[in-house]
N, C-alpha and C positions, 0 to 999 in steps of 0.2 A: 447259396448260389442264386443269382437273379434269374427271373423268368425270361423266356424268349421275348415276350413283349417289352420287358425292360431293356433288353439288349438292342432290340430294333429301335426303340425310342432314343436310347443313348446315341446310337449310330447316326440317326437322323438329326438329332440336336447338334452333334458335332459337325455334320455336313452343313447344316444351316449356319452355324457359327463361322465355319471356314469360308463359306461363300457369301458372307455378309448379309444374312437374312433371307436368302431365297435360294431354293434348290429345286431342281427338276430331276425326277427319278422315273425309271421304268419299274412299275409294280412287279411284273413277272420276274425281271432280273433280280430285284431285291429279294423276292421270295426264294429264288434259286440260291442266292448267296447265303441266305439264312436257313436253307433247306426246310422251307415251310410252304404252306398253301398261300396264294395271294390273298385269301380272306383274312389271314393273320395280319398281313400288312394293312388291310382295310380296317381291321379292329384297332390297331395301334393309331392309325390316322384319325379314326372316328372318336376315339376316347382320349387321346393325349395331345392332339394338335387341333384343338377346337377354337372357335371364335372367342369364347370367354377366356381362353388361355392366351389369346393374342395371336392366333394363326389364321391364315386364310388358305384353304385348300382348293386348288383348281385341278380338275381331272378331265382326261379325255380317254374314252374307252377304245378298244379295238387293237389291232395289230401294231399300229404305231402309237399306241396310247401312252400317256405319261401322267404323272402326278406332280404338280408343282406345289411346294409348301413355301408360304411366305410368312415371315415373322413381321407382324405389323409394328412399324416403328412409330412411337408416339412422340413425334417431333414437334407437333403443334396441336393445339386443341381442335382446330378446325379440321385438319387432315385426319386425325384420329377418329373424330365423331363421324366424318363422312365415310371413312372405311368401315366402321362398325355398323352404321345405318345401312350401308350398301349390302353388307353381308347378312342382314336380318331378313331371311327368306324363310319359307316353310315353317312348320311348327317348332316351337321352342318349349321345352319342359321347364317347370319352375326352377329346378336346380341350375340349369343352363342360364336362364335369365338372371338369376341371382349372381352367378359367376361373372357375367358380363358387367352387371352393376358394380360388383365388388372391384373388378379390375379398373373400371372407370374411376372409382373413388380412390383406389390405391395410387393411381397415376395422376391424381389431382385434376381430373377432367370434370368432375362434378363435386359439389359440396356435400357435407354430411347430411344436411336437410334433404337435398335431392336424392341421395342414396336411400334414406329412410322411406321417402315417398315412392321411389321407383320399386324398392323391394316390396312395399305393401301392394303396389299396383300389379306386380307380376307374381305375387305369392300364389301358392296352391289354392288358397281360399278366396282369392279376389274375384273369381268368376263364380257367381253363386247359383249356377244352374248346371245341370248335367248335359253335356254335349260332347260329341266326338271332335268338335272344332275348338275346344278349350285352348289347346296349345297354339293354334293359328290365331285365335283372338289375342292371346297373350303376346304373340309376336307383334301383332299390329299395335297393341297398346304400348309396348316397349318402343317400337320404331317411331310411332307418332309422338310419344312423350320425349324421346331423345331429340327428335326434330325440333320440337318446341323449345327445349332447353338450349339446343344449338343456336337457334335464332335469337334468343335473348342475350 
């Protein structure tokens, strides 16, 4: 039997597919439907609908709050790169950065050589000093490198 997280993910993916790549949900209502805490919904969104997997999450908290899940369509190189660069905020862990690079390569948005260089630049060992800001630095390195690739 699949876990609750798997069921929530499947449900959301079906909704996204049905509504052509974008769906808006009420987190509390979905939690009620699945008889779970809203934090379970957050967990699924945070781990299974990530930028590196091709999703953008927009959220508004409060009584009238919602979560909008958007499947990024890679219709053109320019549009895809702009969307990905735009979403690169806050700290990104090495695994997340590698996932973004992998997705770009798999969708023919970067060449193999670019993939190898980007993976090296965002790897766990690329920042050779101890800092709480390592993941923020990684984000900036990835963002600026993608901007440079996008321009060329």
